[in-house]
C-alpha positions in Angstrom: 33.4 -13.1 62.4 32.4 -9.8 60.8 34.0 -10.9 57.5 32.2 -14.2 57.6 28.9 -12.3 58.2 29.6 -10.1 55.2 30.4 -13.1 53.1 27.2 -14.9 54.1 25.1 -11.8 53.2 26.9 -11.5 49.8 26.3 -15.2 49.1 22.7 -14.8 49.9 22.4 -11.7 47.7 24.2 -13.5 44.9 21.6 -16.3 45.1 18.6 -14.0 45.4 19.7 -11.5 42.7 19.1 -13.8 39.7 15.7 -14.8 41.0 14.8 -11.2 41.6 15.9 -10.3 38.1 13.8 -13.1 36.6 10.8 -12.0 38.6 11.3 -8.4 37.5 11.7 -9.5 33.9 8.6 -11.5 34.0 6.7 -8.6 35.6 7.6 -6.1 32.9 5.0 -7.3 30.3 2.3 -7.4 33.1 3.2 -3.9 34.3 3.2 -2.7 30.6 -0.2 -4.2 30.0 -1.5 -2.7 33.2 -0.2 0.7 32.1 -2.4 0.6 29.0 -5.4 -1.0 30.8 -5.5 2.1 33.0 -6.0 4.3 29.9 -9.4 2.8 29.3 -12.3 5.3 29.3 -13.8 4.9 32.8 -17.0 6.7 31.6 -17.6 3.7 29.3 -18.7 0.4 31.0 -17.4 -1.7 28.1 -14.1 -3.5 28.4 -11.0 -3.1 26.3 -10.7 -5.7 23.5 -8.7 -8.8 24.4 -5.1 -9.1 23.3 -1.5 -8.6 24.4 0.5 -5.4 24.6 3.8 -7.2 24.3 7.0 -5.8 25.8 7.6 -2.2 27.1 8.2 0.4 24.3 8.4 -2.1 21.4 5.1 -3.9 22.2 4.6 -6.7 19.6 6.3 -4.8 16.8 9.0 -7.5 16.1 6.5 -10.3 16.1 4.4 -8.4 13.6 7.4 -7.7 11.4 8.7 -11.3 11.4 5.3 -13.2 11.4 3.6 -11.1 8.8 0.0 -12.1 8.1 0.3 -15.0 10.6 0.5 -12.4 13.3 -3.0 -11.1 12.7 -4.4 -14.5 11.7 -3.3 -16.2 15.0 -4.6 -13.3 17.2 -7.9 -13.1 15.3 -8.4 -16.8 16.0 -7.6 -16.3 19.6 -9.4 -13.0 20.4 -12.0 -12.5 17.6 -12.6 -9.7 15.0 -11.5 -6.9 17.4 -8.3 -7.2 19.4 -5.7 -5.0 21.0 -1.9 -4.9 20.5 1.0 -2.4 20.5 2.8 -1.7 17.3 5.3 0.9 16.2 5.2 2.7 19.5 1.4 3.1 19.9 -1.5 1.0 21.3 -3.6 -0.3 18.4 -6.9 -1.9 17.9 -7.1 -4.3 14.9 -10.5 -4.5 13.4 -11.9 -7.1 11.0 -15.4 -7.7 9.6 -17.6 -5.8 7.1 -19.9 -4.1 9.7 -17.0 -3.1 11.9 -15.1 -1.7 9.0 -18.2 0.2 7.8 -18.5 1.9 11.1 -14.8 2.9 11.1 -14.8 4.2 7.4 -18.1 6.0 7.7 -17.0 7.6 11.0 -14.2 9.7 9.4 -14.1 13.2 11.1 -16.6 12.1 13.8 -15.4 8.8 15.4 -12.0 8.6 13.8 -9.4 10.5 11.7 -6.7 9.2 9.5 -3.3 8.9 11.1 -0.5 6.8 9.8 2.2 5.5 12.2 4.4 8.2 13.6 7.5 7.0 11.5 5.5 7.2 8.3 4.2 10.7 9.1 7.7 12.0 9.9 9.3 10.5 6.8 6.6 11.6 4.3 6.4 15.1 5.8 3.7 17.3 7.4 2.4 18.8 4.1 1.2 15.6 2.5 -2.5 14.8 2.0 -2.2 11.4 3.7 -0.9 13.1 6.9 -3.5 15.8 7.2 -6.7 15.3 9.2 -9.8 17.2 10.4 -9.9 20.8 9.3 -6.4 20.7 7.9 -7.4 17.7 5.7 -10.6 19.5 4.6 -8.5 22.6 3.6 -5.9 20.5 1.9 -8.5 18.4 0.2 -10.2 21.6 -1.0 -7.0 22.6 -2.8 -5.6 19.1 -3.4 -9.1 17.5 -3.8 -9.9 19.4 -7.0 -6.3 18.8 -8.1 -6.7 15.1 -7.4 -10.1 15.0 -9.3 -8.3 16.7 -12.2 -5.1 14.7 -12.0 -7.0 11.4 -11.9 -9.9 12.5 -14.1 -10.9 10.6 -17.2 -9.4 13.3 -19.4 -6.1 13.3 -17.5 -5.9 9.5 -17.4 -6.5 9.4 -21.2 -3.7 11.9 -21.7 -1.3 9.7 -19.6 -2.2 6.5 -21.5 0.1 6.7 -24.6 3.2 7.3 -22.4 2.0 4.7 -19.9 1.6 2.1 -22.6 4.9 3.0 -24.2 6.7 2.7 -20.9 5.1 -0.7 -20.0 5.7 -2.0 -23.5 9.4 -0.9 -23.4 9.9 -2.6 -20.0 8.3 -5.9 -21.1 10.6 -5.8 -24.2 13.6 -5.6 -21.8 12.3 -8.5 -19.8 12.0 -10.6 -22.9 15.5 -9.6 -24.0 17.0 -10.7 -20.7 19.0 -13.9 -21.2 18.5 -14.8 -17.5 15.3 -15.0 -15.4 13.7 -11.7 -14.4 12.9 -10.9 -10.8 9.3 -9.7 -11.3 9.0 -7.9 -8.0 12.2 -5.9 -8.6 11.2 -5.3 -12.3 7.7 -4.0 -11.4 9.1 -1.7 -8.7 11.4 -0.2 -11.4 8.4 0.0 -13.7 6.1 1.8 -11.3 8.8 4.2 -10.2 9.4 5.1 -13.9 5.6 5.6 -14.3 5.5 7.9 -11.2 8.5 9.9 -12.4 7.8 10.0 -16.1 4.0 9.9 -16.4 2.7 11.4 -13.2 5.5 14.0 -12.5 6.6 14.5 -16.1 10.3 14.5 -15.1 12.8 14.0 -17.9 15.7 12.3 -16.2 18.6 10.3 -17.6 18.9 6.6 -16.9 21.7 7.0 -14.3 19.6 9.5 -12.3 16.5 7.4 -12.5 18.3 4.3 -11.1 19.9 6.4 -8.3 16.6 8.0 -7.2 14.9 4.6 -7.4 17.5 3.2 -4.9 17.0 6.2 -2.6 13.3 5.8 -2.8 13.5 2.1 -1.9 15.5 3.1 1.2 12.7 5.5 2.1 10.0 2.9 1.6 11.8 0.1 3.5 11.9 2.3 6.6 8.4 3.8 6.5 7.1 1.4 9.2 9.7 1.6 11.9 10.0 2.4 15.6 9.8 6.2 16.0 13.3 6.6 17.3 15.6 9.0 15.4 19.1 7.8 16.2 22.0 6.8 13.8 21.4 3.5 12.1 17.7 3.4 13.1 15.0 2.8 10.5 13.5 6.2 11.0 17.0 7.9 10.6 17.6 6.1 7.3 14.1 7.0 6.1 14.6 10.7 6.9 18.0 10.7 5.2 16.5 9.2 2.1 13.7 11.8 2.1 16.2 14.6 2.3 18.2 13.2 -0.7 15.0 13.0 -2.7 14.0 16.5 -1.8 17.4 17.9 -2.7 17.2 16.3 -6.1 13.6 17.3 -6.7 14.1 21.0 -5.9 16.0 21.9 -9.0 13.8 19.8 -11.2 10.7 21.5 -9.8 12.1 24.9 -10.3 12.7 24.1 -14.0 9.0 22.9 -14.3 7.8 26.1 -12.7 9.6 28.1 -15.2 8.2 26.1 -18.1 4.7 25.9 -16.7 3.3 28.8 -18.8 4.9 27.5 -21.9 3.4 24.0 -22.1 0.0 22.4 -22.1 -1.0 20.1 -19.2 0.9 16.9 -19.8 1.3 15.4 -16.3 -0.1 15.4 -12.8 2.4 18.1 -11.7 1.1 20.4 -14.5 -2.5 19.8 -13.5 -1.7 20.4 -9.8 0.1 23.7 -10.4 -2.5 25.1 -12.7 -5.4 24.1 -10.4 -3.7 25.8 -7.4 -3.2 28.9 -9.5 -6.8 29.0 -10.6 -7.9 28.8 -6.9 -5.5 31.6 -6.0 -3.4 29.3 -3.8 0.3 29.6 -3.3 2.2 26.3 -3.1 5.6 26.4 -1.6 8.6 24.5 -2.9 8.6 22.4 0.3 5.0 21.4 -0.3 5.8 20.6 -4.0 8.7 18.4 -2.9 6.6 16.6 -0.4 3.7 16.2 -2.8 6.1 14.8 -5.4 7.3 12.1 -3.0 3.7 11.4 -2.0 2.7 10.9 -5.6 5.6 8.5 -6.1 4.6 6.8 -2.8 1.0 6.5 -4.1 1.9 5.0 -7.5 4.9 2.9 -6.5 5.0 0.1 -3.9 1.3 -1.0 -3.7 1.0 -1.0 -7.5 4.2 -3.0 -7.9 3.0 -5.4 -5.3 -0.3 -5.9 -7.1 1.5 -6.2 -10.5 3.7 -9.0 -9.0 0.7 -10.8 -7.6 -1.0 -10.5 -11.0 1.9 -12.2 -12.7 2.0 -14.9 -10.0 -1.7 -15.7 -10.4 -1.4 -15.8 -14.2 1.4 -18.3 -13.8 -0.7 -20.4 -11.4 -3.8 -20.2 -13.6 -3.1 -20.6 -17.4 -6.8 -21.1 -18.0 -7.4 -17.5 -16.8 -4.7 -16.3 -19.3 -6.5 -18.1 -22.1 -9.9 -16.6 -21.2 -8.3 -13.1 -21.1 -6.7 -13.8 -24.5 -10.0 -14.8 -25.9 -11.6 -11.7 -24.6 -8.9 -9.6 -26.2 -9.4 -11.4 -29.5 -13.2 -10.8 -29.2 -12.5 -7.1 -28.9 -10.1 -7.2 -31.8 -7.2 -6.4 -29.4 -4.8 -9.0 -30.7 -5.6 -9.1 -34.4 -6.1 -5.4 -35.0 -4.1 -2.3 -34.1 -7.0 -0.2 -32.7 -9.7 -0.5 -30.0 -12.4 1.6 -31.7 -15.8 1.3 -30.1 -14.6 -1.0 -27.3 -17.0 -0.9 -24.3 -15.0 -2.8 -21.7 -13.0 -5.8 -20.7 -15.3 -7.4 -18.2 -13.4 -10.6 -17.5 -10.1 -8.8 -17.2 -11.8 -6.5 -14.6 -12.8 -9.6 -12.7 -9.2 -10.9 -12.7 -7.9 -7.7 -11.3 -10.6 -7.6 -8.6 -9.8 -11.1 -7.6 -6.3 -9.9 -6.6 -8.2 -9.4 -3.3 -6.5 -12.7 -2.5 -3.2 -10.8 -2.1 -4.1 -7.2 -1.4 -0.9 -5.1 -1.3 -1.5 -3.7 2.2 -3.1 -5.4 5.1 -5.1 -2.5 6.3 -5.6 1.2 6.8 -4.8 3.4 9.9 -7.1 5.6 11.9 -7.0 7.3 15.3 -10.1 7.4 17.6 -11.4 11.0 18.1 -13.7 9.8 20.8 -14.4 6.6 22.7 -16.8 4.4 20.7 -18.0 0.8 20.6 -17.1 -2.1 18.3 -18.2 -5.7 18.8 -19.0 -5.1 22.5 -15.7 -3.5 23.3 -14.7 0.1 23.8 -12.2 1.8 21.5 -10.6 4.5 23.7 -10.1 8.0 22.5 -6.5 8.5 21.2 -5.9 4.8 20.4 -4.9 3.8 16.9 -7.3 1.7 14.9 -6.2 -0.5 12.0 -9.0 -1.9 9.9 -8.1 -5.1 8.0 -8.3 -5.3 4.3 -6.7 -8.7 3.9 -8.6 -10.6 6.5 -11.9 -9.1 5.6 -11.5 -9.8 1.9 -10.8 -13.5 2.7 -13.8 -13.6 5.0 -16.7 -16.1 5.0 -18.9 -13.9 2.7 -16.9 -15.3 -0.2 -17.4 -18.9 -1.2 -14.0 -20.7 -1.0 -12.3 -17.4 -0.2 -8.8 -19.0 -0.4 -9.3 -19.9 -4.2 -8.4 -17.5 -7.0 -11.7 -17.3 -8.9 -12.4 -14.2 -11.1 -15.9 -15.5 -11.8 -17.0 -14.6 -8.2 -17.0 -11.0 -9.5 -19.2 -11.7 -12.4 -22.2 -9.3 -12.2 -24.6 -12.2 -12.5 -23.2 -13.8 -9.4 -21.5 -11.1 -7.5 -20.8 -12.6 -4.1 -19.9 -9.3 -2.4 -23.2 -7.6 -3.4 -24.6 -8.1 0.2 -21.9 -6.0 1.8 -19.7 -3.6 0.0 -17.4 -3.3 3.0 -16.3 -6.9 2.5 -14.3 -5.6 -0.5 -12.3 -2.5 0.4 -9.0 -2.7 -1.5 -8.9 1.1 -1.9 -10.4 2.0 1.5 -13.7 3.8 1.7 -15.6 6.8 2.9 -14.1 10.3 2.4 -10.5 8.9 2.6 -10.8 6.3 -0.3 -7.8 6.1 -2.5 -7.9 8.9 -5.2 -5.5 7.0 -7.4 -7.4 3.8 -7.7 -8.4 4.4 -11.3 -4.8 4.9 -12.3 -3.7 1.7 -10.4 -6.4 -0.3 -12.2 -5.4 1.1 -15.6 -1.7 0.3 -15.0 -2.7 -3.3 -14.1 -5.0 -3.7 -17.1 -2.4 -2.3 -19.5 0.3 -4.6 -18.0 -2.0 -7.6 -18.4 -2.9 -6.7 -22.0 0.7 -6.1 -23.0 1.9 -9.3 -21.3 -0.7 -11.5 -22.9 -0.5 -9.8 -26.3 3.3 -9.8 -26.6 4.9 -12.7 -24.7 4.7 -15.9 -22.7 6.2 -16.5 -19.4 7.3 -19.5 -17.2 8.5 -19.9 -13.7 12.3 -20.1 -13.5 12.5 -21.8 -10.1 11.4 -25.2 -9.0 8.8 -23.9 -6.5 6.7 -20.8 -6.2 8.0 -18.3 -3.6 6.6 -17.7 -0.2 4.8 -14.4 0.2 5.7 -11.8 2.9 3.2 -9.2 3.9 5.2 -6.4 5.5 5.4 -3.6 4.5 3.5 -4.7 1.4 2.8 -8.2 0.0 5.8 -9.4 -1.9 7.6 -12.7 -2.7 10.4 -13.6 -0.4 13.6 -13.7 -2.5 11.6 -12.4 -5.5 9.5 -14.1 -8.2 11.9 -15.3 -10.9 10.3 -15.7 -14.4 11.5 -16.3 -17.9 9.7 -14.0 -20.5 9.7 -15.0 -24.2 8.5 -12.6 -26.9 5.7 -14.0 -29.1 6.9 -12.3 -32.3 9.5 -9.9 -33.6 8.7 -6.3 -34.4 6.0 -4.0 -32.9 3.3 -5.5 -30.6 -0.1 -5.8 -32.1 -2.0 -4.1 -29.3 -2.7 -0.4 -29.3 -4.7 0.8 -26.4 -7.7 3.1 -26.5 -8.9 4.6 -23.2 -12.5 3.4 -23.5 -11.3 -0.2 -23.3 -9.7 0.3 -20.0 -12.4 2.1 -18.2 -15.6 1.0 -19.9 -16.4 -1.8 -17.5 -18.0 -1.1 -14.1 -15.6 -1.3 -11.2 
């Protein structure tokens, strides 16, 4: 009888256990959401934004990674311009809308401070400018700020231009010489890495070393946005390993540059940075220099490669735009003559580059709330991450037919975004706006001029690729294009700095 009783209890437990497990599994997301609801600031009567916190620990990270821009679009339709989620190990408020973004960007150091996801901060290192905030950022900006002003000044950019043009021209010649189609996204990543290494850092490396370091840097970039868990095979672990390899390779090169610093005039960003620090009586450690080198590559590499790929894509889609740019170049004697003397600006080309707002490289910028504040009738609790949207805001209703590629919308006579400058924030805003935006625009303009002046290009596949948005906008499986040189011999375009920067941004 006792055995029968035990068997009956075991049978009952075996039937109840699956149901209990299912109930427990279902309750996990609710308990996780409750855990974060309890962190709301009780001194503030406003509610938390609507939205889901996903699953314990991982939140909605995997949905974000796999869905890309559709993740934000679907939740914005469901919850409005301000909604909550949980990404990369932290609760996050996603913010869209010009007025909301204005409040976030103008609230730097009072309402918010810049703070990238934890994995990004760990991989890039603590001494980088993008990772500093508050007083540390002010101190770093005082040293690095003058450096950045010098590094990206008109004088410095003008000094980079000959090498920049030579590099872009050489790479395009290689694309034209390829018997097979060129993957533009892969090619522009290689191009921008070479610009960062050769022009910004002034490093003279052999081809084998450049290719190797580019591969290592790609590993670092592909793991910047990962769960903050440092275990073997994790994204964070791979990113840290890539950073250590880059630092080890940089140390010897930096030592050589330090020894040569007094013997050469300023030729690159590294030279400007070292001399500026010396003028201010500041000592920069080798570790800081290594992290700064990686940060400069980071700043010049992926987002610019993404924008360059989007540029080629839009020129493929809109041959009438190519023809208008070509006519503008001819009108400034940029195709028929070798020099750009007296050029005041390429206004239409500026508009083309601004209209890349349709495919901004990154979806938004990161901040952390320093105090609880209000947005759109909701509370943003102290300590929560805030991500302001670049992509959704730049395709907002303020633009007529925002889904169309129309450079004329940025014509000064009919500038649609005049009513709200925070509807167009490709380089951020406030005190943390992108210091390298002038360089990025000059790279894109130089690439456009060299492409249109030296070759033609056609899509090598039947259909245009689908675009992925994480970690930056890029074509799934690449953008494959055939490039054909217009003529033999030297290109007919020689750049003068005034032509690239003369038009208003």
